[in-house]
C-alpha positions, 0 to 999 in steps of 0.5 A: 075106512076113507075111500079118498085116501085108501091107498095111503095104507102101509099094507097097499103102499108095499104092493104092486098094482096087479096085487091089489084089489081095486074098485072100478066102474064100467063105462065110467063117464056115462052117467046120468050126471051129464043129462038124460036123452030118450032111452038112455036107460040102456047106455047109462052105467053110472049115477056119479060123476067121475069125481064122485066114483074117485072120491066117494066110491074109492074107484081107482079104475076108470074106463073112458070110451072116446070117439070124434066130435064136432070140429077138433073136439074129442068126445067121451060117448057110449053108443048113441049118447055123447056124454061130454068132451074128454078134456072134462073128464080128464080134468076131473081125474087130474083134479083128484091126483092133485087133491089126494097125492097118495092115490094111483089111478088107472085109466083105460082109454078106448075108442067107442064101439062102432064110432069113429075115432082118428084123433090120437095125437090130439088126445095125447096132446090133450092129456099131456097138457091136462096132467103135465107132470103126472103123464106117465114117463114109463110104459105100463109094463115098468109101471106095474113092477113098482109098489104103490109107494114107488109110484107115489114117490116118483110121482108116477100116479097115473097109469094109462092103458088102452089101444088108442095111441098105437098110431105112431105117437111116442107115448109108450102106452098099451093094453098088453099089461092087462088080461081083459075079462070083457068077452066073458063077463058081460051078459044080459042075464046076471046070473049068466054073467057070474057064471062066466066069471066063475068059469074064466077066473075061478075054475079054470087056470086061475089067474085071479089066484096068482100072487105073482101076477105081472099083469093087470087082471080085469074082472069087469061085471058089466050087464048088457041087455040083449035085443029081445030085453030091450024090446021088453024094457021099451014097451015098459017105458011106453007103459010109463014104467021107467025101472027099465033099462040097465040100472036094475040089473047093475043093482043085482049085480052089485048085491050078488058081488058083495055076497060073493066077496064076503063069502066064496070069493073071500080068499081069492086074490081079486085084482081090478073089479069094475061093476055098473052104477058103482056106489060107496057100499060096493067101493068099500067092500072091494077095498076092504078085500086087500085086508083079508088077505093079510 
């Protein structure tokens, strides 16, 4: 399976984005690729650059957290680390779309937790400059009603969701088109994380099963350390045990996800499936899920 062009398959092109199982990453730009700071193990969420996630892992859902930088700069950040300028990350996504004209990418753009973000118009202008003709001309809700093939045909291959453009910008972008799993699907305990997923998406109401979805459904598996666990991990770091942090839980989470998708979730209608530390194996499992439904 070619994860660079998996959307070029006729079985994918005939479906709308809410009907497709799409691999994604949590806090996509919070990567070791951009360097290491003290205790960064607790905020790094990926080992691969955004370009590598798109090309090697088949990611088509990219999660970007923005905040005000110095001067007029806009940063991608995660808690206490500033990852990079947002223009660098957006340029990576644009470059991918230009190289692979069969692919559609969904970007979630949101404010980074307790950091300030006031440069909404600056971000809109920057995105318009970088993406050019790829910039969405339709609001996200209308884009979700078109098949992948139709989006490619009209060159609307970028879907932007999030709430950062709601302060007076004319750009029609909203998060109203997505059922977000965030409040149920991040936890310091991986087993509890999957229990929450089962409760929200599988056992109750089951929006995960609907083949008539008009909205994106986000199954975000995010490992989040609680204070007690962080203290234990800090002690491990001072003892020169550098396996502390999010990555060890992320590996357990990915293994359990693959087991679920190959077994009890095999017949489930999954949509956006995002994880920490996405890799090619997990990406291929998520993409292959589309072809167990046909």
